[in-house]
C-alpha positions in Angstrom: 129.5 81.2 107.1 131.1 82.7 104.0 130.3 86.1 102.4 130.8 85.9 98.7 133.1 88.7 97.4 133.6 88.7 93.7 137.1 89.0 92.2 136.4 92.5 90.9 135.2 93.6 94.4 138.3 92.0 96.0 140.6 93.8 93.6 138.7 97.1 94.3 139.1 96.7 98.1 142.8 95.7 97.7 143.4 99.0 95.7 141.7 101.0 98.5 143.5 99.1 101.3 146.9 99.8 99.7 146.3 103.4 100.5 145.6 102.7 104.1 147.8 102.0 107.2 149.5 98.6 106.8 147.5 95.7 108.2 144.2 97.4 107.5 141.4 95.1 106.3 137.7 95.6 105.8 134.7 95.3 108.1 131.3 94.2 106.8 128.4 95.1 109.1 124.6 95.6 109.4 123.1 98.7 111.0 119.6 98.0 112.6 119.9 94.3 111.9 116.7 92.3 112.0 114.5 95.3 111.2 112.9 96.7 108.1 115.5 99.6 108.2 118.5 97.3 108.1 121.4 98.7 106.1 124.6 96.9 105.2 127.9 98.6 105.0 131.6 98.1 104.5 134.3 100.1 106.2 138.0 100.0 106.8 139.1 97.9 109.7 142.6 99.0 111.0 144.5 96.5 113.1 143.6 98.2 116.4 139.8 98.1 115.6 139.5 94.3 115.6 137.4 93.1 118.5 137.9 89.7 120.2 134.3 88.8 119.4 134.7 89.5 115.7 134.7 86.7 113.1 137.5 86.9 110.5 136.8 85.7 107.0 140.0 85.2 105.0 140.1 86.1 101.3 143.0 85.9 98.9 143.9 89.6 99.2 142.7 90.6 102.6 140.4 89.6 105.5 136.9 90.8 106.3 135.8 91.2 109.9 132.2 90.8 111.0 131.0 91.8 114.4 129.1 89.3 116.6 125.7 91.1 116.2 125.9 91.5 112.4 127.2 87.9 111.8 123.9 85.9 111.6 122.3 88.6 109.4 125.0 88.4 106.8 124.4 84.8 105.9 124.3 84.4 102.1 125.5 88.0 101.6 127.3 88.9 98.3 129.6 91.7 97.5 130.3 92.7 93.9 131.9 95.5 92.1 129.9 96.3 89.0 130.9 98.6 86.1 128.3 99.9 83.7 127.5 103.0 81.6 126.8 104.9 84.8 130.3 104.2 86.2 131.4 101.7 88.8 129.7 100.8 92.0 130.0 98.4 94.9 126.8 96.3 95.4 126.1 94.5 98.6 123.2 92.0 98.7 122.3 90.6 102.1 119.0 88.8 101.9 119.0 88.0 105.6 119.9 91.5 106.9 116.3 92.3 107.9 115.7 89.0 109.5 118.2 86.2 110.3 117.7 82.9 108.6 115.4 80.6 110.5 116.3 76.9 111.0 114.6 74.4 108.8 113.1 72.8 111.9 111.8 76.1 113.3 108.0 76.3 113.9 106.0 76.7 110.7 104.9 80.2 111.6 108.6 81.4 111.9 109.5 79.8 108.6 106.5 81.3 106.8 107.2 84.7 108.3 110.8 84.5 107.2 109.8 83.8 103.5 107.3 86.7 103.7 110.0 89.1 105.0 112.8 88.1 102.8 111.2 87.1 99.5 107.6 88.4 99.3 107.9 91.8 100.9 110.9 92.9 98.8 108.7 92.2 95.7 105.8 94.1 97.1 108.0 97.0 98.2 108.4 98.2 94.6 104.7 98.9 94.6 104.8 100.5 98.1 103.1 97.5 99.7 103.9 94.9 102.3 102.2 92.1 104.1 102.3 91.0 107.7 101.7 87.5 108.9 99.0 87.8 111.6 98.5 84.1 112.5 98.6 80.5 111.4 95.2 78.9 111.9 94.8 75.4 113.3 93.8 74.1 109.9 96.9 75.4 108.2 96.0 78.8 106.8 98.3 81.8 106.9 96.3 84.9 107.8 97.9 88.0 106.2 97.4 91.7 106.6 98.1 93.9 103.7 99.7 97.3 104.4 101.1 100.3 102.5 100.1 100.5 98.8 98.4 97.1 99.0 95.7 98.3 101.3 92.5 98.8 99.4 94.1 98.0 96.1 91.7 96.3 93.8 94.5 93.9 92.7 94.9 92.6 96.2 92.9 89.4 95.6 94.9 88.6 92.5 98.2 89.3 94.2 97.1 87.2 97.2 95.8 84.2 95.3 98.0 84.1 92.2 101.2 85.3 93.6 101.7 85.0 97.4 99.5 81.9 98.0 101.2 80.1 95.1 104.6 81.0 96.3 104.0 80.0 99.9 102.2 76.7 99.0 105.1 75.7 96.8 107.6 76.3 99.6 105.5 74.8 102.3 103.8 71.9 100.4 102.0 69.6 102.8 102.3 72.0 105.7 100.4 75.1 104.6 96.9 74.7 103.0 96.2 78.3 101.9 96.3 82.0 102.6 93.6 84.3 103.8 93.5 88.1 103.9 92.8 89.3 107.4 89.8 91.4 106.1 88.2 88.2 104.7 89.2 86.4 107.8 87.2 88.9 109.8 84.2 88.5 107.5 84.7 91.9 105.8 84.8 94.0 109.0 87.4 96.7 108.8 88.8 98.4 111.8 89.9 102.0 111.2 92.1 103.8 113.6 
């Protein structure tokens, strides 16, 4: 695995590390990995804080250490240091922090759920919504439950058919035949708590 750290971010870290105890590197980690509350972070890693189970990623100007638990959740992560009108900031993108990448030969339900969690829900989150994969029917339909802002939204059918179904069918061509909303799956019966 390799975490992409842009040149500007490497230079930024080197500047900060020069002010630390000699031999200090950085640590990249995930708090609450594999959950919706996953947060990524970067901290200083002095020589005495390196654990035997850590993975060392070597860069031109320093090393980054990743602990054993965070490691699978940082696949395809990118660190960048961006300067714009608002000033400079470090950005850390970790698409797999909330859910580690599933293998290409994993059961279809796991692969569909992974795409929902990492690609579809982040898009819905901006509208305060999310979807949950309830089941995969024997005839190849993904049964989804809408939550948050999607629940009861009149656009839900459009979102489901035009957006989500299209996206999932493209990614799982030949394996998935369609998508159903749990409410239509239950023939319009709603259960209220």
